[in-house]
N, C-alpha and C positions, 0 to 999 in steps of 0.2 A: 583775303577778302572773302566776304560771306556771299558767295554767289547763289546760294539758295534764296537768301533774302531779297537779293538784287532781282533774281529771276521772277519771284513773286510779285514784286513792285512792277516790273516790266509787264508782266501779264494782266495785272489788275487795271493798269493804266490803259492798256490796248484793248482788253475786252469790254470794260465798261465806260471808257471814255471816248471810244471810236478814233483813238490815235492811229497814225500810221507810221511804218518804219522811216519812210521819207521825211516826215515832220520832226520825228526824234533825231535825226541826223543833222539837223541845222543848230548851229550854236545858239545857246540861251544866255542872252545878255552878257556874253564874253566871260561868264564864270567857269571855274574848273576846280574841282575838289582833289586834282592831283591822282585820281583813281581811286581815291578812298570814299567809301559811302560812309557818312557819319552815322553815328548812333542815334536814330531819331526817337527812340524810347516808347514808340506805339506800333502797334500791329498795322499791316497795310490797310486793313478795312477801315482804320480810324483816322487815316492821314487824309489831309485835304489834298484834292487833285492837283493843285498848284505845287505842292511839295514833292509829290510822286513824279509830276511831270519834270521838275526841275532835276531831281537826283537821277531819274532814268536817264535822262537826256545826257547829263554829266557822265555817268557810267558808260554809256555807249560811246561817247566821243573819246573818252580816255581808255576804255578797255577793247573796243572794237566790238562788231556785232556779233562775229563769230564766237568770241568768247562767252558773250551774254547768252547766246543760243544754247552753247554746250553747258552752261551753268544751270539750266533749267532741270536737268536730270540728276542734279547732285543732292536734291533734298528728298530723302527716302520717305518722310512723313507726308509729302504733299501728292496724295494718290486719290483724293476725293474728287466727286464729280466736277465740282466748282473749279478746282485747280487744274484737272485735265482738260475742262473747257478753256480755261485761259491759255494752256499750252497750245491747245488746237488752234485757237484764234492767232497765237504769236507766230507760230510754225507757218500757218497758211499765209499770213502777211509777209513772212520773210522768204517764202517760196522753198522752204526746207521740206520737201516731199518725203524723204527718207525717214525723217523724225516724225512727219505728221502720220504716217502710217502707224508707227509705233504707238502714238497717242490714241489713234482710232482703235487699235487692238486693245489698248487699255480701257478705253470707254465702253467696250463690250461687257465689261464687268459691272458697269453703272446703268444697264439698260433700264432699270425700273426708275431712275431718276430722270429720264430723258423722254419727254412726251413726243408726239408724232410731229407737232408743229415745229418744235426746236429742232428735230432731225431733219425735217423737210427744209427747213431754212438753211441749215448747215450744208446739205447736198446742194441746194440752189447756189449757195456763194462759191462752192467748189466748182460748179459747171461755170458759172458767170466767169471766174478767174481762170477756167480752161485748165485746171489741174485735173487731166484726164486719169492719169493713173491713180491719183487719191481718191477720186470720185468712184471710180470702179470698185476700189478696195472698200471704200465707205458703204456703198450700196449692197455689197455681198454681206457685210456684217449687220447692216440695218436696212433690210429689205422694205420695211414699212414706211421708210423715207419717201415722200411724194412731193419732190421740188416742182414749182410752178414752171420751171424752164427745162422740164424733162425732154422735150422735143430737141432742143439743142444739142443734148448728148447723143440722141439717136442720129441726128444729121452728122455730127462729128464721127460716129462709129461707122456709118455708111460711106462717108467721105474717106475715112482712114484705110478701108478696104477696097474701095474702087479702083479698078485698073491693076491691082497687085497680083491678082490671082485670076484664073479663069472664073468665067461667069457662074458656073455650077459650083466650084468651091467657094467663091464669094458668098453665094446663098447660104451654103451650108454654115459658113463661119458666122454669119449674121443670124441664121435660125438657132444656132449653139448659144450665142450671145444674148438672144431675146429670150430663150429658153432659161437661161440662168437669171437674168434681170427681172423677168416677169414672175419667177419662183415656180414655174412649171415643172422644173428639173427636180425639184424638192417637195412637190405637191402643196406648195404654200403660196397660192396665187396672189399677186399685187395688181390692184385694179389700174393704177396709172399706167403701170408699164405694159399691161395687158392691152390697154387701149392703143398704146403706141405701136405695139406689135401688130395688133388687128388692123390698124389704120395702114401700116407698112404692107401687110399681106394684101389688103384690099387693092391697093395700087399696084403691087408687084406681082403677087401671086394669089389672086382671088380664088383658086381652087383649094388653096391651103387653109382657108378660113375655117371651114368646116372641121378640118382636123384637129385644129386647136380648139374649137368649141367642144368637139367630143372629148378630148383630153381633159378640159376644164370639168365637163359634166361627170366624168368618172372620178375626178377628185371630190365633187360634192357628193356623189353616191358613197365614197368611202369615208365621208365624214359627216353623216346624216344629221348630226347636232351641232354643226358649226355654222352659225348663222352669217359669219363674215364670208366664208367661202360661197355659200349659196348666195349671198347678196352680190358678190363679185360677179358670179355667173349670169344672173339676172340682169345685172346692170350693163354688162356688155352685150348680152343678148338684145337688150332693148335699144342699145346704140348701133349695132350691127345686125339689124333684123333682116332676114332674107326678103327676097323680091316678093311682090304681092302674090303672085302664084303659089310661093312656098309657105306663106304665113299659116294657112290652115293645117298644113302637114306638121309645121313647127309647134303649133298649139297643141295638136294632138300628142306630140312627142313629150311635152310637159307634164303629163299626167303622172309620170313616175315620181315627180317632186312631191306630190299630195301623198302618196303611198310610203315614198322612201324617208322623207324629211321627218325629223323628230325634234323641232325646234323647242327648247324650253321657255316656259313663261308667256304671258300675254302680250307684252311689248313686241318681242321678237317676232311673233306670228302676226301681229297687227302690221308692224314695220315691213315684213317681207311681203305681205298681201298688198301694201301700198307699192312697193318696187315691182311686183308680179303684174299688177293691173294694166300697165301699158302693153304688156308682152302678151298675157293670156287672162283676161278678166275673170274667165269662167272658173280657172284654177285659183285665181286670188280670193275669189268668194270662199272657197273651201278653207283657206287659211284664216280669213276673218271669222267665219263660224267657229272654227276650232279656237281662235283666241277668246271668243265669248263663252266658251264653255270652260275655260281653264281657271285656276285659281291663282292670284299673284303670287310670285315667288321673290326671294331677296333681291334679285336683280331688278325685277320691275319695281320694287320699292325703291331702290337706289336711284333708278332712273328718274323716277316721279319725284322724289325728294329734291333732285338737283333741279327739276323743272318748277317745282312749287316755290322753291327759294329764289329762283330767278323772276318769276312772274307774278307770284302772289302778293298783294300789297300787305296782307298780315299772315306771317308764317307761324303756324303752332305745330311743332312736332308731334304732339298727340293726335292730331287729326290727320296725319299723312296717309295712313293706310285707307282711312274712309274716303278721302279726296282722291287718291291715287286711283282706288277701284272706280269711282265716278268717272274721272276724267279719262282713264283708259277705255272703259267700256263705251263711252261717247265717241272717242276716236274711232274705235273699231266698228261701231254701228255706221258712223259716217262713211267710213271707208267701204263698208260692205254695201250701202247704198249705191255709191259711185259704181263699184264693181259690178253691181247687178245691172245698172243702167248700161255700163259699157258692154256687157256680156250679151245685151239684148233683152234682159228680163225687165222691161220697164214696169210691169205691174208689181213685181217684187220690190223694185227700188221705191215705188209710190208708197208701198205699205210701210216700208222701213223709215222713210221720211216722215210720214204721217206720226208713226211713233215716236220719232225724234222730236218733232215739233210739240208733243205733249209734255216732253222733259222739260222743255223750256217754256215758261208761261208767257213770255214775250215773243215768241216765234221761233224760227230756226236758230241753233245755237251760233253759228258763225255765217258771215255773208257768202262765203263760197257755197255753202249748203243751200242758201237761199236761191242762188244762181242754179244749182243743179236742180232744186226743186222747180223752178220755171222750165227748165229744159225737159224735165219728166212730164209735167203737165202738158207741155205742148206735144209731147210724143204720144201721150195717152188719147188726146183729142176727144176725151169724154167730160163734156160739162157738167155730168151729174156727180162727179166725183166732189168730194169735199176740197175746197180750196186749202192749199198747205200755208 
């Protein structure tokens, strides 16, 4: 019997048709092929789902689920990402954790074919099915996965350690687990797991929050051109802001970012200024100003090309650079105006908004800026100024 072919049929059906092992174990119209799979003469991708469902069901009924699972490793040519994903889905549904771990290892070599959304969904399904050993293994290999049910895994880990050791040892084990999961142990921070870690510390060990933030700041210092790490740091800082009396001190501490960070390109400096504004608007101003003095690089053009393709009614490749320049400068100036206002420099924000209103003959470029202009004018209280 050609197990490799049967395995491919099984996986194709399960992965793309949303079938289940339970459904396949039901008799199909009383048919039986006597354990033999007929030569269908077509590749699995060209077969109709009704044919695949019928033949796969017959195979499992006659050969048994165990043999069908074992047969999936018999085809040495089936090592591409699509086939490995089919195996992942089949083993997950069958509860074959040992084989699932092997597939997860093999998927490591296909990392470039797996985007973050797909990896996040795969991790979320493992958590939902409570495949705890498999999901731990999966997240060590793919730390970029950000499952929406991440908190369920944290609750499970806390529960699994609760009462089994001393309180001190339990916390040490949890800290070690969080350190690995959040990427702090390898200096590759993950936003979703850092959030979970800091939430846990806020409730259980508030005195340790600053320790984690210091460790994260050191990672950013050691990687001054890494936009992702800097963004993670500022994002968690904005969520786990110090108490009111500590905020001014915290803002002063952030001055090192302006001196140390060397983010490439207009877009990254603009975007970082946007993230930094709620935390320290005065420092954000400096990143916006830096963005306005830089020349667009290849990454800027790539980002803007994607943006223009998505939103432009007429897309002309030859005008991408010109339009990208115009849009990015507009975004950076708008962000600068907002940061100036938030930092207390209302007069500076007003001047920037006046300049922006001149760019667009029908008024402010977007509604949000019109609203900001109203707030700035109210703060000025000077009726002699020209209306925005």
